[in-house]
Backbone as JSON Lines, residues from 0, in Angstrom:
{"i":0,"aa":"M","n":[22.38,-56.22,81.6],"ca":[23.23,-55.55,80.86],"c":[24.27,-56.34,79.81]}
{"i":1,"aa":"R","n":[23.91,-55.92,78.51],"ca":[24.32,-56.36,77.36],"c":[25.86,-55.86,77.1]}
{"i":2,"aa":"T","n":[26.9,-56.65,76.93],"ca":[28.2,-56.15,76.31],"c":[28.64,-56.75,75.26]}
{"i":3,"aa":"G","n":[29.65,-56.17,74.81],"ca":[30.53,-56.74,74.04],"c":[31.85,-56.38,73.99]}
{"i":4,"aa":"F","n":[32.64,-57.0,72.71],"ca":[33.85,-56.75,73.01],"c":[34.27,-55.84,72.0]}
{"i":5,"aa":"H","n":[35.44,-54.88,72.42],"ca":[35.78,-53.72,71.33],"c":[37.4,-53.85,71.33]}
{"i":6,"aa":"P","n":[38.02,-54.27,69.88],"ca":[39.26,-54.64,70.1],"c":[40.27,-53.59,70.62]}
{"i":7,"aa":"E","n":[40.02,-52.25,70.77],"ca":[40.82,-51.53,71.41],"c":[40.36,-50.98,72.8]}
{"i":8,"aa":"R","n":[38.89,-51.04,73.07],"ca":[38.55,-50.92,74.39],"c":[38.09,-51.94,75.35]}
{"i":9,"aa":"G","n":[38.3,-52.94,74.95],"ca":[37.72,-54.2,75.67],"c":[36.41,-54.48,75.86]}
{"i":10,"aa":"V","n":[36.13,-54.77,76.98],"ca":[34.65,-54.96,77.17],"c":[33.85,-53.76,77.39]}
{"i":11,"aa":"V","n":[32.8,-53.45,76.59],"ca":[32.03,-52.1,76.73],"c":[30.53,-52.71,76.47]}
{"i":12,"aa":"T","n":[29.79,-51.97,77.52],"ca":[28.26,-51.96,77.13],"c":[27.67,-51.56,76.0]}
{"i":13,"aa":"L","n":[26.64,-52.13,75.56],"ca":[25.79,-51.7,74.43],"c":[25.65,-50.25,74.15]}
{"i":14,"aa":"R","n":[25.28,-49.85,75.4],"ca":[25.05,-48.43,75.54],"c":[26.07,-47.37,75.43]}
{"i":15,"aa":"V","n":[27.41,-47.79,75.94],"ca":[28.7,-47.21,75.7],"c":[28.99,-47.34,74.35]}
{"i":16,"aa":"Q","n":[28.56,-48.53,73.68],"ca":[29.23,-48.82,72.34],"c":[28.27,-47.68,71.49]}
{"i":17,"aa":"L","n":[27.15,-47.73,71.58],"ca":[26.15,-46.99,70.74],"c":[26.68,-45.45,71.0]}
{"i":18,"aa":"E","n":[26.58,-44.96,72.34],"ca":[27.1,-43.75,72.35],"c":[28.39,-42.98,71.7]}
{"i":19,"aa":"T","n":[29.15,-43.99,71.56],"ca":[30.44,-43.71,70.99],"c":[30.36,-43.57,69.58]}
{"i":20,"aa":"L","n":[29.6,-44.67,69.02],"ca":[29.27,-44.58,67.52],"c":[28.48,-43.22,67.11]}
{"i":21,"aa":"A","n":[27.6,-42.91,67.99],"ca":[26.58,-41.55,67.49],"c":[27.71,-40.41,67.83]}
{"i":22,"aa":"G","n":[28.61,-40.31,68.56],"ca":[29.65,-39.23,68.73],"c":[30.47,-39.06,67.57]}
{"i":23,"aa":"H","n":[31.06,-40.69,67.16],"ca":[31.84,-40.46,66.02],"c":[31.27,-40.01,64.75]}
{"i":24,"aa":"D","n":[29.7,-40.28,64.54],"ca":[29.09,-39.92,63.44],"c":[29.12,-38.57,63.25]}
{"i":25,"aa":"L","n":[28.83,-37.88,64.28],"ca":[28.52,-36.37,64.7],"c":[29.92,-35.77,64.26]}
{"i":26,"aa":"N","n":[31.01,-36.39,64.36],"ca":[32.39,-35.88,64.31],"c":[32.4,-35.67,62.81]}
{"i":27,"aa":"H","n":[32.11,-36.96,62.02],"ca":[32.14,-37.13,60.57],"c":[31.27,-36.09,59.82]}
{"i":28,"aa":"L","n":[29.92,-35.72,60.43],"ca":[29.01,-34.89,59.89],"c":[29.67,-33.56,60.03]}
{"i":29,"aa":"G","n":[30.61,-33.34,61.11],"ca":[31.04,-32.01,61.0],"c":[32.19,-31.65,60.31]}
{"i":30,"aa":"Q","n":[33.15,-32.77,59.93],"ca":[33.78,-32.72,58.76],"c":[33.43,-32.41,57.37]}
{"i":31,"aa":"I","n":[32.26,-33.25,57.14],"ca":[31.65,-32.93,55.82],"c":[31.3,-31.51,55.88]}
{"i":32,"aa":"R","n":[30.43,-31.07,56.75],"ca":[30.16,-29.58,56.66],"c":[31.09,-28.5,56.44]}
{"i":33,"aa":"R","n":[32.29,-28.7,57.36],"ca":[33.34,-27.63,57.02],"c":[33.87,-27.98,55.44]}
{"i":34,"aa":"L","n":[33.94,-29.18,55.12],"ca":[34.31,-29.22,53.46],"c":[33.67,-28.93,52.6]}
{"i":35,"aa":"A","n":[32.17,-28.92,53.04],"ca":[31.16,-28.26,51.94],"c":[31.43,-26.82,51.83]}
{"i":36,"aa":"V","n":[31.48,-25.96,53.02],"ca":[31.72,-24.6,53.24],"c":[32.86,-24.28,52.71]}
{"i":37,"aa":"Q","n":[33.89,-25.14,52.71],"ca":[35.27,-24.41,51.9],"c":[35.15,-24.8,50.26]}
{"i":38,"aa":"H","n":[34.47,-25.85,49.9],"ca":[34.29,-25.98,48.73],"c":[33.26,-24.9,48.11]}
{"i":39,"aa":"T","n":[32.28,-24.49,48.79],"ca":[31.21,-23.59,48.22],"c":[32.06,-22.06,48.36]}
{"i":40,"aa":"A","n":[33.06,-21.97,49.0],"ca":[33.43,-20.54,49.08],"c":[34.62,-20.42,48.06]}
{"i":41,"aa":"R","n":[35.06,-21.65,47.41],"ca":[35.96,-21.31,46.58],"c":[35.46,-21.15,44.71]}
{"i":42,"aa":"R","n":[34.2,-21.25,44.88],"ca":[33.32,-20.98,43.64],"c":[33.55,-19.59,43.33]}
């Protein structure tokens, strides 16, 4: 099992780190979609 160190979470497995990053990216994509909808609605 490969591990790394996260400054806020401590020791984490590679799997957990990748899952966290994927979820974080999905969160940003949702933010971008909401902003795009708002921008389009103002035109």
